[in-house]
C-alpha positions as CSV (number, residue, x, y, z in Angstrom):
1,M,-45.0,-86.7,-43.3
2,S,-44.6,-90.0,-42.1
3,D,-46.9,-92.0,-39.4
4,I,-45.4,-91.6,-36.5
5,N,-45.9,-94.3,-33.6
6,F,-44.9,-93.6,-30.1
7,T,-44.5,-96.0,-27.3
8,V,-47.1,-96.6,-25.2
9,T,-46.1,-96.0,-21.5
10,E,-48.7,-96.8,-18.3
11,R,-49.1,-93.1,-18.2
12,G,-49.6,-92.5,-21.8
13,Y,-46.9,-91.9,-24.5
14,E,-43.0,-91.9,-24.0
15,I,-42.1,-88.6,-23.2
16,T,-38.4,-88.5,-24.3
17,E,-40.1,-89.6,-27.7
18,V,-42.7,-87.1,-27.8
19,N,-40.1,-84.3,-27.0
20,K,-37.6,-85.8,-29.5
21,Y,-40.4,-85.6,-32.4
22,I,-41.5,-82.0,-31.1
23,T,-37.4,-80.9,-31.5
24,M,-37.6,-82.1,-35.1
25,I,-40.4,-80.8,-35.9
26,Q,-39.7,-77.2,-34.5
27,Q,-36.3,-77.7,-36.2
28,E,-37.7,-78.6,-39.9
29,Y,-40.0,-74.9,-39.3
30,A,-36.9,-73.0,-38.4
31,N,-35.1,-74.3,-41.3
32,A,-37.9,-73.4,-43.8
33,V,-38.2,-69.6,-42.3
34,A,-34.1,-69.4,-42.5
35,W,-34.3,-70.9,-46.1
36,G,-37.0,-68.0,-47.0
37,E,-34.8,-65.7,-45.5
38,E,-31.8,-66.3,-46.9
39,M,-33.5,-66.1,-50.4
40,E,-35.1,-62.7,-49.5
41,R,-31.3,-61.9,-48.3
42,K,-29.9,-63.0,-51.4
43,Y,-31.9,-60.8,-53.3
44,E,-31.3,-57.8,-51.6
45,E,-27.8,-58.4,-52.0
46,L,-28.3,-59.0,-55.8
47,K,-30.4,-55.8,-56.1
48,K,-28.0,-53.9,-54.2
49,S,-24.9,-55.2,-56.2
50,I,-26.7,-54.3,-59.3
51,D,-27.2,-50.9,-58.3
52,D,-23.8,-50.4,-57.0
53,Y,-22.1,-51.7,-59.9
54,G,-24.6,-51.7,-62.9
55,L,-25.2,-54.4,-65.1
56,Y,-24.2,-55.4,-68.5
57,F,-25.7,-57.2,-71.3
58,T,-25.2,-57.3,-74.7
59,I,-28.3,-56.0,-75.9
60,S,-29.2,-52.9,-77.7
61,E,-29.2,-49.3,-75.5
62,E,-33.1,-49.0,-76.7
63,N,-34.5,-51.9,-74.4
64,Q,-31.4,-52.3,-71.8
65,N,-33.9,-50.8,-69.5
66,E,-36.8,-52.9,-70.5
67,V,-34.4,-56.0,-70.0
68,I,-33.4,-54.9,-66.5
69,G,-37.0,-54.2,-65.7
70,N,-38.1,-57.6,-66.4
71,I,-35.3,-59.2,-64.6
72,F,-36.1,-57.7,-61.6
73,A,-39.7,-58.5,-62.1
74,E,-39.1,-62.2,-62.7
75,L,-36.9,-61.9,-59.9
76,S,-38.7,-60.2,-57.4
77,K,-41.7,-62.8,-58.3
78,T,-39.0,-65.8,-57.6
79,V,-38.1,-64.5,-54.4
80,A,-41.9,-64.1,-53.4
81,Q,-43.1,-67.5,-54.7
82,S,-39.9,-69.1,-52.7
83,K,-40.9,-66.6,-49.3
84,A,-44.7,-68.0,-50.0
85,D,-43.4,-71.5,-50.3
86,A,-41.4,-71.3,-47.4
87,D,-43.9,-69.8,-45.1
88,R,-46.8,-72.4,-46.5
89,K,-44.4,-75.1,-45.6
90,A,-43.9,-73.3,-42.1
91,R,-47.3,-73.1,-41.8
92,E,-48.1,-77.0,-42.8
93,I,-45.0,-78.2,-40.3
94,V,-47.0,-76.4,-37.5
95,D,-50.4,-77.6,-38.2
96,N,-49.4,-81.5,-39.0
97,A,-47.5,-81.2,-35.7
98,N,-50.8,-79.3,-33.9
99,A,-52.7,-82.3,-35.5
100,Q,-50.5,-84.7,-34.4
101,A,-50.1,-83.2,-30.8
102,R,-53.9,-83.3,-30.3
103,E,-54.1,-86.9,-31.5
104,I,-51.3,-87.8,-29.0
105,K,-53.3,-85.8,-26.2
106,R,-56.7,-87.9,-27.5
107,K,-54.9,-91.2,-27.4
108,A,-53.6,-90.4,-23.9
109,M,-56.9,-89.3,-22.4
110,E,-58.2,-92.5,-23.9
111,N,-55.4,-95.0,-22.3
112,S,-55.9,-92.9,-19.4
113,V,-59.7,-93.6,-19.1
114,E,-59.4,-97.1,-19.8
115,I,-56.2,-97.6,-17.2
116,R,-59.0,-95.9,-14.6
117,T,-61.7,-98.1,-15.4
118,Q,-59.1,-101.3,-15.1
119,N,-58.1,-99.7,-12.0
120,T,-61.8,-99.8,-10.9
121,T,-62.2,-102.7,-11.7
122,I,-59.4,-104.7,-10.0
123,M,-60.0,-102.6,-6.9
124,N,-63.7,-103.9,-7.0
125,N,-62.3,-107.3,-7.3
126,L,-60.0,-107.1,-4.3
127,K,-62.9,-105.8,-2.1
128,A,-65.0,-108.9,-3.1
129,V,-62.0,-111.3,-2.4
130,N,-61.3,-109.2,0.7
131,D,-65.1,-109.3,1.7
132,M,-65.5,-113.3,1.0
133,I,-62.0,-113.8,2.8
134,S,-63.8,-112.1,5.8
135,V,-66.8,-114.0,5.7
136,V,-64.5,-117.5,5.3
137,V,-62.5,-115.9,8.4
138,E,-65.5,-115.2,10.8
139,K,-67.2,-118.2,9.9
140,G,-64.0,-119.9,10.4
141,L,-63.6,-118.4,14.1
142,Q,-67.2,-119.4,15.0
143,Y,-66.6,-123.7,14.3
């Protein structure tokens, strides 16, 4: 996955950008699962076609069953591997999305703490200025 950067706003990250990215990841996951299911469906269709119509080879009758068995075995391995690959890719996508979501949340919390700290400093400075103004006004009225 490429490095993703979101716009930082006053309250964290730009929510529309984050939501768009999450939607993209969800679509990738759905596509991976759909691809695995499609491969499984095609395998079942092929298996049914072979069962329904038979399979003709230009091989001797002595080893025809062995060849058919080997073809099914290889096809089964291929479908199983494709499904496993799709499941693995889907898990990776979800894991990456979760990791990125945790990182976004962590950065948002850091930004929130920083903003609160800055706000507290500003408020303390404003109070100090207000106190100074009050002292100046009081002293000015006494003269």
